[in-house]
N, C-alpha and C positions, 0 to 999 in steps of 0.2 A: 634485581627485579623487584619492583614494589609489590607489596601484598595487597589484596583486596579483602574487605570484610563482607560479612553477610552470608546467610545460608544459600547454598546453591539450589535454586528452586525453578529456574527458567530453562526450558528446553531450547535447543538451537533454533527450532521453528519460532518459538516465542521471541527469542532475541532478534531474529531476522525481522519480525514484525515490529518490534519496539525500536529498532535502530535504522531500518531501511537497508541494512547490509544483507546481501544474499547469504544463504546458508553456505554456498560454495566459497564466497569471499571469507567468511568466518573460519572455515577450515584451512584455507590458504594462509591467512594471517597467522593462525596457530602454528602451522607447519614451518612457514618461512621466517616469521619474526619472533616466535615464542610467546605470542600474546594474541588472544586470551588463552589462559590455561584452565579449561573447565574441569570439574570433577566428572568422574565416570561412574555410571551405574553398573551393576553386575552384568547388565545386558550389553554394555559398551556404549550406550547412549550418553551424550554430553549433557551436563547441567551447569548453568552459570548463575553467579550471584547477582543481586541487585546492583552492587557496586560496579561489577564488570559491565553490566548493561549501561550504566551511566557513562562510563569511560568510552565504551564502544559507540555510544550516541555522539559523543564529542568527536571521536576519530572519524566516524562516517560523515559527519557534517563538514568537517574541515577538509576531508578528502574530496568532497564534492566541490570545494572551492579551488581545487587544484594542488593541494598539499600532498606530499609523498607519504604513503602509508608507513613505509619504513621509518621515515624521519619523525612522524607523529608518534609512533610507538616508542621510539627512542626517547623523545621528549617526555612522554608519560613516565617511562622507567626512571628518567633522571629528575622527575618532579617538576617539570616545566610546563605541563599541560593542564589547563583548567578544565574541569569536567562539568557536564551539564547538571541542571537541577535534578533532584530526585524524580523518579518516575511518578507521573500523576495517576492517581487511582481512577480519575475520570476517564482514562483510556479504556477501562473495562477489559484489560488484558488478563490472560490466564496464567496461572502458576502450576507447579507440580502439585498434583492432588486435585486439580480442577480441570484436568484434560479430558473431560467427558466426551468431547466431540469424537474421540477415537472409537467410542463404543458403536455409534451408528455408522461410522466409516467402515468398521470391521464387518458389520452386517451387510452393507451395500457391496463391499468387495466380494463377499461370499454369495452375492446374488439374492440375498434375503431383503427384498424391497419393503415388504410389509413390516418386518422387524426393524429395519432401518428407519422407516417412517415413525413407528411407535417410539423408538428411542429418541428420535429428533424431537417429537412432540413433548416428551417428558422433560427434555433438557431446556426447551424454550418456555416452559411454564413459568408464568409470573415475570417474564422478561419483556421489555419494550422493544420496538423495532430496531433501534440502533444498538441495543445491547445484544440482541440476537445476531446482528451482523458482525459485531466486534468480538463477542465472546464465544459464539458457536460457529457461525458460517466461516468467518475468516480463519480461525484456528484449524478448522476441519480442512480447509483448502490447503493450508501450509502443511498440515500433517500428511495429506495425500501426496503432495509434491515430494515430501521427504521420503515417503515409502517408495515412490517411483525412483527417486535418486538412488536409494539403497538397494534397488532392484528387488524390493519386497512386494511389488505389485506391477502388473503389466499395463500396457497402454489402454486396453479395453476396460480394465478395472478403474483406472484413473478417469476414463471417460464417463462411466456410470456415476461415479461420485461427483464429478464436475457438473454433469447435467442435472443431477438432483439438487446441488447447491444453487445452480443458476435459477432453477425453477422457484426455489424458496426465496431467493433474493429478489427475483422479479416480482413475486407476489407482494413482498414487503414494499418494494419501490412503487409499484402501481397503486397500492392502497394509499400510500402517503401522497402520491401525485394527484389522486382524485379527491383528496380531502379539500373541502371548500376553503379558499383563502384568497387574499388579495395581495399576491406577491409583488414586491416592488422591484425585484431584480430577476433577470432571466439569464440562464446559462445554457449553452449548447454543449453536450458531452458525447463522447464516443471513442473509438480507436481508429487509427490510420490504416491505410492500405497494407495488407499483409499481416496484420495483428488481429486475431480473432478471439482474444482473451477478454471477455466482457465483464468478468467478475468485479474488477476494480472500478469500472465505470458505474456499475449498478450500486456499489458501496458508496461512491461519491455522490451519485444522484440521490440516494436515500437520505444521507446526512444533510445535503443541501435543501432537499424538499422539506425536511423537518425543521430547517432553519429559516423557512419562509421564502425560498427561491422558487421560481418557475423553472422547471428542468425539462429541456427538450433533448431526449436521448435519440441519437442517430445510429446507435448500435455499433457493430464491429466492421472492420475491413473496408473503410470508406476512403477514397482518395482525398487528399488535402484540398484539391480544387472544389470538391463538393462542399467542404466546410466553408470555403471562401464564399461560395454562392449562398449558403445558408446565412452567413454573417451579413452579407449585402442585402438579403431579402428580409430577414427578421430583425436585424439590428439588435442582437442580444447585448447584454452587459459584459459577458465574459464567455470564453471558450475553454473547456477542460478536456484534455485528451490523455488516455492511458497508454503507456509504452511498456508492455511486458517483454516484448522482444526488442533487441537492439539492431535488428536487421534493417539496413538502409536508414538508420536514425539520423545521420548527418544530412542526407538528402531531404528527409522529412522536415527537419528543423529549418533547412534553407527554404523549403516551400512555405512553411508556417510563418517565416519572417516576413513574407509578402502580404500577410493579412494585417491590416492596419485598423486603428481606432478602438481597440479593446484589449484588455489583458488576456494573455493566453497562458493557461496553466498546464503543465505537463507532469504527470505522475506515473507510477507503476514501477515494477521491479528494476527495469533497466536504467531509470533516471539517476540512481545513486552515482553511477559511473560517468554520467554525462551532464552533471549540473552546470559546470563551468561553460561547456559548449552551449547548453540551452540559454544561459544568460547572455552569451555573446550574440545570440540570434534574437535577443529581445524577449525570450520566453521566461516564464517564472516556474522553476522546478519545485515539485512538492514531494520530496523523499520522506520515507518513514511511515509509521502507522497512520491510519486514517484519521484518528483523533488529532494528531499533531498536524497532519496535512490540512485538515479543515480549518484549524485555527490560523495557520499560515495563509491559507487562501483568503480568509476574511480580512486579515491584517493587510495583505498585499493589495487586495481589492480596494480597501479604504485608502491606502496610500496612492494607488493609481488615480482614484477620483479626486484626491486632494490636489493632484497636479493639474487638474482641469484638462485631462487628455481629450483630444478631439474625438467625437463619436463617429465621424464619417469613416467608412471602410474603403478608403480610396487606395 
């Protein structure tokens, strides 16, 4: 087994955000294939090195193209797998010692809304909107999900934290959307029928609005036929949808493949395992953390336009 270098400083939640691999997948790979092997804190929580994160990014990306996880890990152990470039600091991701989001999550779980609000305001001081989303809100969401998975929190506690984070993210998004500008590109965003997880949609909208896009957010749990009507009516330049749940994902991809004349981007937690399927339906998958997904969206959008794709939504 090849060794990795670097201090173990990333939590499993951070690694999930960096690589696009779910926390559950990381645990399964460790148990089934013997990689990654994280260090363990006295509490039993996992910590991963930067080198491991780079390797896992490569494995997750190749797995999304249809490669076998077992074969990829075997190739890495044999020295045959090229790894991704070092993690970009521009992603504004957090390391051990910077996991302050847990403080206000603790207070919210305890029902201390005033204390949670005060902690949150202290943590976002001197941060810009996208930094708040990437370094505070995103990590807090993953932290809460991990607590729920470990049965350290109940559904009602997850709900109070999620509603708090949605309100904060909505404020950031709406403030950016109202900023006077002359956007040259328009994107419609939302989630499909059966998926009510709006956090990723708001994160995407915030980053795109700050990049000069006009963002039309249709919210959560909307049938694909309504997105098709919106595309026909407004003629946007792109469509971006989040898939946190994989329920009926094949059917939704088939429905989306009938929308013509613009690039359709699909992101969210479930997309890592369905990238190849998305591509077969003409969709563009956006796995991984938001900073990487945004860069890929911009690149793929430019590539689409270079092909002189027809704008008609026939």
